[in-house]
C-alpha positions in Angstrom: 149.0 -63.5 147.3 146.7 -61.4 149.1 143.8 -63.1 151.0 141.7 -60.0 150.3 142.2 -60.1 146.6 141.3 -63.9 146.5 138.1 -63.2 148.5 137.3 -60.2 146.3 137.9 -62.4 143.1 135.8 -65.2 144.6 132.9 -63.0 145.5 132.9 -61.0 142.2 133.0 -64.3 140.2 130.2 -65.8 142.3 128.1 -62.5 141.8 128.8 -62.5 138.1 127.9 -66.2 137.6 124.7 -65.7 139.7 123.6 -62.5 137.9 123.9 -64.3 134.5 122.3 -67.6 135.7 119.4 -65.6 137.3 118.9 -63.6 134.1 118.9 -66.6 132.0 116.5 -68.7 134.3 114.1 -65.7 134.9 113.9 -65.2 131.1 113.1 -68.6 130.4 110.5 -68.8 133.2 108.9 -65.6 132.4 108.6 -66.3 128.6 107.1 -69.7 129.3 104.6 -68.5 132.0 104.5 -64.8 132.2 102.5 -62.2 130.5 103.7 -59.4 128.2 103.8 -57.0 131.2 105.9 -59.6 133.1 108.3 -60.0 130.2 108.6 -56.1 130.0 109.1 -55.8 133.7 111.8 -58.6 133.7 113.7 -56.9 131.0 113.6 -53.6 132.7 115.0 -55.3 135.9 117.7 -57.0 133.9 118.9 -53.5 132.7 118.4 -51.7 136.0 119.7 -52.8 138.5 121.0 -56.0 136.8 123.5 -54.6 134.4 124.7 -52.2 137.0 125.5 -55.2 139.2 126.7 -57.6 136.6 129.1 -55.3 134.6 131.2 -54.1 137.6 131.2 -57.8 139.0 132.7 -59.0 135.7 135.2 -56.2 135.6 136.3 -56.9 139.2 136.5 -60.5 138.6 138.7 -60.0 135.5 140.8 -57.2 137.2 141.4 -59.3 140.5 142.1 -62.4 138.4 144.7 -60.7 136.4 146.3 -59.3 139.7 146.3 -62.8 141.2 147.7 -64.4 138.2 150.8 -62.3 138.1 152.6 -64.7 140.5 151.0 -67.9 139.2 152.0 -70.1 136.2 150.4 -73.3 134.9 147.9 -74.8 132.6 144.9 -73.8 134.8 146.0 -70.2 135.0 146.6 -70.0 131.3 143.1 -71.5 130.6 141.5 -69.1 132.8 143.4 -66.2 131.1 142.4 -67.5 127.7 138.6 -67.5 128.6 138.4 -64.1 130.1 138.5 -62.1 126.9 135.7 -64.2 125.4 133.6 -63.6 128.7 134.2 -59.9 128.4 133.6 -59.5 124.7 130.6 -61.8 124.9 129.2 -59.6 127.6 130.0 -56.2 126.3 129.3 -56.9 122.6 126.4 -59.2 122.8 124.7 -59.4 126.3 124.6 -55.7 127.2 123.4 -54.5 123.8 120.8 -57.3 123.7 119.5 -56.5 127.1 119.1 -52.9 126.3 117.3 -53.5 123.0 115.1 -56.1 124.5 114.1 -53.8 127.3 113.2 -51.0 125.0 111.2 -53.3 122.7 109.4 -54.9 125.5 108.5 -51.7 127.1 107.1 -50.7 123.8 105.1 -53.9 123.4 107.1 -55.0 120.4 107.5 -58.8 121.2 107.6 -59.9 117.5 110.0 -62.1 115.5 112.9 -59.7 115.9 112.5 -59.6 119.7 112.6 -63.4 119.9 115.6 -63.6 117.6 117.5 -61.2 119.7 116.4 -63.0 122.8 117.6 -66.3 121.4 120.9 -64.6 120.7 121.0 -63.3 124.2 120.1 -66.8 125.7 122.9 -68.4 123.8 125.4 -65.8 124.8 124.3 -66.1 128.4 124.6 -69.9 128.2 128.1 -69.5 126.8 129.3 -67.1 129.5 127.8 -69.4 132.2 129.7 -72.3 130.7 132.9 -70.3 130.5 132.5 -68.8 134.1 131.8 -72.4 135.3 135.0 -73.6 133.8 136.9 -70.7 135.2 135.3 -71.3 138.8 136.2 -75.1 138.5 139.7 -74.3 137.6 140.0 -71.6 140.4 138.7 -74.2 142.9 141.3 -76.6 141.8 144.1 -74.0 142.0 143.0 -73.1 145.5 142.8 -76.7 146.6 139.0 -76.7 147.2 138.5 -79.1 144.4 140.6 -82.0 143.4 141.4 -82.7 139.8 139.4 -85.7 138.3 141.1 -89.1 138.7 142.7 -90.5 135.6 140.7 -93.2 133.8 143.5 -95.7 134.2 145.0 -96.4 137.5 
């Protein structure tokens, strides 16, 4: 396996996870403590430059992971492969459209019930992707030897 491909995969995975985590935390923080203008500014930043960082990072993570997995077999590889379609679909079908709609509505000052319903969906999808990316990261660290598997309950 190529060291460059492994580094690319690791960096893209970290960037993806940090983007989603920062969008998630910033949304919670801004909604709790920020003004309507702060919410609108955050939603704008999530779309640009946020999505233009996140979407390519997810694509590079998936593509490099697919490349790296060609020569690997096993339970951890299979688990990572099964999660990636959900991560991608969740991002492209829920997170990206929600971010764009929320940005437009926040810019127009439309922070009503529909806005918060869409935001709740976005937060749930973001939390789901964070969990799935975290599991993939954990399994990747186990595969690379950076993280040992948990010890069995019975010795």
